[in-house]
C-alpha positions as CSV (number, residue, x, y, z in Angstrom):
1,X,-6.3,-76.7,12.2
2,X,-6.3,-74.5,9.0
3,X,-8.8,-74.2,6.2
4,X,-11.8,-72.6,7.9
5,X,-14.5,-71.3,5.6
6,X,-15.1,-67.9,7.1
7,X,-13.7,-65.2,9.4
8,X,-15.7,-62.8,11.7
9,X,-13.3,-59.9,12.4
10,X,-13.6,-56.9,14.5
11,X,-12.6,-53.4,13.4
12,X,-11.3,-51.0,16.1
13,X,-8.3,-52.6,18.2
14,X,-8.1,-55.5,15.8
15,X,-8.1,-54.7,12.2
16,X,-7.7,-51.0,12.9
17,X,-5.4,-49.6,15.6
18,X,-4.9,-45.9,16.4
19,X,-5.2,-43.3,13.6
20,X,-3.1,-45.3,11.0
21,X,-6.3,-46.7,9.4
22,X,-6.2,-50.1,7.5
23,X,-2.9,-51.6,7.0
24,X,-2.5,-52.6,3.2
25,X,-1.2,-56.1,4.0
26,X,-4.2,-56.9,6.0
27,X,-6.6,-55.6,3.3
28,X,-4.8,-57.7,0.8
29,X,-5.1,-60.9,2.9
30,X,-8.8,-60.4,3.5
31,X,-9.4,-59.8,-0.1
32,X,-7.4,-62.8,-1.1
33,X,-9.3,-65.0,1.3
34,X,-12.5,-64.0,-0.3
35,X,-11.0,-64.5,-3.8
36,X,-10.3,-68.1,-2.7
37,X,-14.0,-68.5,-1.6
38,X,-13.9,-67.8,1.9
39,X,-16.4,-65.5,3.6
40,X,-15.0,-62.5,5.4
41,X,-17.4,-60.7,7.6
42,X,-16.8,-57.5,9.7
43,X,-18.3,-57.5,13.0
44,X,-18.1,-54.2,14.8
45,X,-19.7,-52.0,17.7
46,X,-19.6,-49.1,15.1
47,X,-22.8,-47.6,13.9
48,X,-23.8,-47.9,10.3
49,X,-22.7,-44.3,9.6
50,X,-19.1,-44.9,11.2
51,X,-18.5,-48.4,9.7
52,X,-19.5,-47.7,6.2
53,X,-16.4,-45.7,5.1
54,X,-14.3,-48.5,6.3
55,X,-16.5,-51.2,4.7
56,X,-16.4,-49.2,1.4
57,X,-12.6,-49.3,1.6
58,X,-12.3,-53.0,2.3
59,X,-14.6,-53.7,-1.0
60,X,-15.8,-57.1,0.7
61,X,-19.1,-58.8,-0.6
62,X,-20.2,-60.4,2.5
63,X,-22.7,-58.4,4.8
64,X,-21.2,-56.7,8.0
65,X,-22.5,-56.9,11.5
66,X,-22.7,-53.3,12.9
67,X,-24.1,-52.0,16.3
68,X,-22.6,-55.0,18.2
69,X,-25.1,-57.3,16.3
70,X,-28.2,-55.1,16.4
71,X,-28.0,-54.4,12.5
72,X,-26.5,-56.0,9.4
73,X,-25.2,-54.0,6.6
74,X,-25.1,-55.3,3.0
75,X,-22.4,-53.7,0.7
76,X,-24.0,-55.1,-2.5
77,X,-27.5,-53.4,-1.7
78,X,-25.6,-50.6,0.0
79,X,-28.4,-50.7,2.9
80,X,-29.2,-52.5,6.1
81,X,-30.8,-55.7,5.5
82,X,-31.5,-56.3,9.2
83,X,-32.1,-53.8,12.0
84,X,-33.5,-53.9,15.5
85,X,-34.6,-50.8,17.3
86,X,-35.2,-50.2,21.2
87,X,-38.7,-50.4,22.6
88,X,-40.3,-47.1,23.6
89,X,-40.3,-48.3,27.2
90,X,-36.8,-49.3,27.1
91,X,-35.7,-45.9,25.7
92,X,-37.8,-44.2,28.3
93,X,-36.3,-46.0,31.1
94,X,-32.7,-45.6,29.8
95,X,-33.2,-41.8,29.5
96,X,-34.6,-41.8,33.0
97,X,-31.5,-43.6,34.3
98,X,-29.2,-41.3,32.4
99,X,-31.0,-38.0,33.8
100,X,-31.0,-39.4,37.2
101,X,-27.4,-40.0,37.2
102,X,-26.6,-36.9,35.1
103,X,-24.8,-39.1,32.4
104,X,-23.6,-37.8,29.1
105,X,-25.9,-39.7,26.6
106,X,-26.0,-40.5,23.0
107,X,-28.9,-42.1,21.0
108,X,-28.1,-43.7,17.7
109,X,-30.1,-44.5,14.7
110,X,-28.6,-46.1,11.7
111,X,-27.4,-42.8,10.1
112,X,-27.8,-40.1,12.9
113,X,-26.8,-39.5,16.6
114,X,-28.1,-37.2,19.1
115,X,-26.2,-36.3,22.3
116,X,-27.0,-34.4,25.4
117,X,-24.8,-31.3,25.8
118,X,-21.2,-32.0,27.3
119,X,-20.6,-30.1,30.6
120,X,-16.9,-30.2,30.7
121,X,-13.8,-30.7,28.5
122,X,-13.7,-34.6,29.3
123,X,-17.2,-35.0,28.0
124,X,-16.5,-32.8,25.0
125,X,-13.5,-35.0,24.1
126,X,-15.8,-38.2,24.6
127,X,-17.9,-36.9,21.6
128,X,-15.0,-36.1,19.2
129,X,-14.9,-38.2,15.9
130,X,-18.6,-39.3,16.1
131,X,-20.0,-39.1,12.7
132,X,-23.4,-37.5,12.2
133,X,-23.7,-36.3,15.7
134,X,-26.1,-33.6,16.7
135,X,-26.0,-32.1,20.3
136,X,-29.5,-31.3,21.5
137,X,-30.9,-30.3,24.9
138,X,-31.4,-33.6,27.1
139,X,-35.4,-33.0,27.0
140,X,-35.3,-33.5,23.3
141,X,-33.6,-36.8,23.3
142,X,-37.0,-38.5,24.1
143,X,-38.4,-37.2,20.8
144,X,-36.0,-39.2,18.7
145,X,-37.3,-42.4,16.9
146,X,-35.9,-45.6,15.6
147,X,-33.1,-45.8,18.1
148,X,-30.8,-48.6,17.7
149,X,-28.5,-47.9,20.7
150,X,-28.2,-45.7,23.8
151,X,-24.6,-45.0,24.9
152,X,-23.9,-43.5,28.4
153,X,-20.6,-42.1,29.8
154,X,-19.9,-41.9,33.5
155,X,-16.9,-40.7,35.3
156,X,-18.2,-41.6,38.8
157,X,-18.8,-45.2,38.6
158,X,-16.1,-47.4,39.9
159,X,-16.0,-49.4,36.7
160,X,-18.0,-50.0,33.5
161,X,-19.4,-53.2,34.8
162,X,-20.9,-51.3,37.8
163,X,-22.5,-48.7,35.5
164,X,-23.8,-51.6,33.3
165,X,-25.2,-53.5,36.3
166,X,-26.8,-50.3,37.6
167,X,-28.4,-49.5,34.2
168,X,-29.9,-52.9,33.8
169,X,-31.5,-52.9,37.2
170,X,-33.2,-49.6,36.5
171,X,-34.4,-50.5,33.1
172,X,-35.6,-53.9,33.8
173,X,-36.4,-54.7,30.1
174,X,-34.8,-57.2,27.5
175,X,-31.6,-55.8,26.3
176,X,-28.2,-56.6,25.0
177,X,-25.7,-54.4,27.0
178,X,-21.8,-53.9,26.5
179,X,-19.5,-52.0,28.7
180,X,-16.0,-50.9,28.5
181,X,-13.6,-48.1,29.9
182,X,-13.3,-45.3,27.2
183,X,-9.5,-45.5,27.5
184,X,-9.5,-48.8,25.7
185,X,-9.9,-46.6,22.6
186,X,-6.9,-45.2,21.0
187,X,-8.1,-41.7,20.9
188,X,-9.2,-41.6,24.6
189,X,-6.3,-43.4,26.3
190,X,-6.3,-40.9,29.1
191,X,-10.1,-40.8,29.7
192,X,-11.4,-41.8,33.1
193,X,-14.8,-42.3,31.8
194,X,-16.7,-45.7,31.7
195,X,-19.2,-46.4,28.7
196,X,-22.1,-48.6,28.4
197,X,-24.1,-49.3,25.2
198,X,-27.6,-50.6,25.5
199,X,-29.1,-52.4,22.5
200,X,-32.3,-54.2,21.5
201,X,-32.2,-57.9,22.5
202,X,-29.7,-59.8,20.2
203,X,-26.8,-62.2,20.5
204,X,-24.2,-59.5,20.1
205,X,-21.5,-60.2,17.6
206,X,-22.5,-63.9,17.5
207,X,-25.3,-62.7,15.2
208,X,-22.6,-62.9,12.6
209,X,-22.3,-66.6,12.8
210,X,-26.1,-67.0,12.5
211,X,-26.0,-64.7,9.1
212,X,-23.1,-66.9,7.9
213,X,-25.0,-70.2,8.5
214,X,-28.3,-68.7,7.1
215,X,-26.9,-67.2,3.9
216,X,-24.1,-69.4,3.1
217,X,-24.6,-72.7,5.1
218,X,-21.3,-72.3,7.1
219,X,-21.7,-73.7,10.5
220,X,-20.0,-71.9,13.5
221,X,-17.5,-74.5,14.0
222,X,-16.0,-73.6,10.5
223,X,-15.6,-70.0,11.5
224,X,-12.5,-67.9,12.9
225,X,-13.5,-65.0,15.2
226,X,-10.8,-62.4,15.7
227,X,-11.2,-59.5,18.3
228,X,-9.8,-57.7,21.2
229,X,-12.5,-56.6,23.7
230,X,-15.3,-57.8,25.8
231,X,-17.9,-57.0,23.1
232,X,-16.1,-59.7,21.0
233,X,-16.8,-62.5,23.7
234,X,-20.2,-63.6,22.1
235,X,-18.7,-64.5,18.8
236,X,-15.6,-66.0,20.6
237,X,-17.8,-68.3,22.4
238,X,-19.7,-69.6,19.3
239,X,-16.9,-69.7,16.8
240,X,-14.9,-72.8,16.1
241,X,-11.6,-70.6,16.6
242,X,-11.2,-67.5,18.7
243,X,-8.1,-65.4,18.3
244,X,-7.4,-62.3,20.4
245,X,-4.8,-59.6,19.8
246,X,-2.0,-59.4,22.2
247,X,-2.8,-55.8,23.3
248,X,-6.4,-56.6,23.7
249,X,-8.5,-56.6,26.9
250,X,-7.6,-59.4,29.4
251,X,-11.2,-60.9,29.2
252,X,-10.8,-61.2,25.4
253,X,-7.4,-62.9,25.9
254,X,-8.8,-65.3,28.5
255,X,-11.6,-66.4,26.3
256,X,-9.5,-66.9,23.1
257,X,-8.0,-70.1,21.9
258,X,-4.8,-68.4,20.8
259,X,-3.2,-64.9,21.2
260,X,-1.9,-63.3,18.0
261,X,0.2,-60.1,17.5
262,X,-1.0,-56.6,18.2
263,X,-4.1,-55.1,16.8
264,X,-3.5,-53.5,13.4
265,X,-0.3,-55.3,12.8
266,X,0.5,-57.8,10.0
267,X,-0.3,-60.6,12.6
268,X,-3.9,-60.1,11.1
269,X,-2.8,-61.1,7.7
270,X,-0.8,-64.0,8.9
271,X,-3.8,-65.3,10.8
272,X,-5.9,-65.0,7.8
273,X,-3.4,-66.7,5.6
274,X,-2.9,-69.5,8.0
275,X,-6.5,-70.4,9.1
276,X,-8.2,-69.5,5.8
277,X,-5.8,-71.4,3.4
């Protein structure tokens, strides 16, 4: 089927792969779809501060889902139009779990990030490239406010899902959690670390489908979702058509309706041209 009304598309590993940035053909395809009256929405796990430079480069008019669904950024107003924050109890229990397991920890607000001090080169590399990051003593993390996400890194848990399950059992509060091996990110291919992101309760990137319906009257079955990783699964499950990149995570490919070419390639442009004709 062609002629969908909107696309919900991931950034890292999908629209962007490696250090090359945005491919001009893909940007042109997204802008052309918008010019035809289609809605083009970015759905990313990035923070607001990290996503904003890419969103400005794309010059799209539709709001973008950031923080894996915990917030929505409006390019027209140049501000968040939705934001969820973690409760004080959830934050307290998250930090207690991180301290008990001696985990490298980052707290993220909309525009700022605070990290516990890295103890070795692997942890230092894990923090590279994070915009707005301040390294503070671990005991000062609890003083930060308006936290949208807690990120924890572990080199000792057997897999990221094991880290997530242990954290959720300790926190025992309503949260939305994502997990992944750090090695799925291009800049960290050799990293042995597992990562979890703890967010306030939300529907993950499927929040984008709600925004498309509420703002534009586009029902989920009229939306194409394109991604590469486990944090894309909520939007895959809710969208009318789910496309995964061929070099994406196995879980994403198993959940998709179709597999397209590699992330960052012109396969993205071809999919946009085919399904948003």
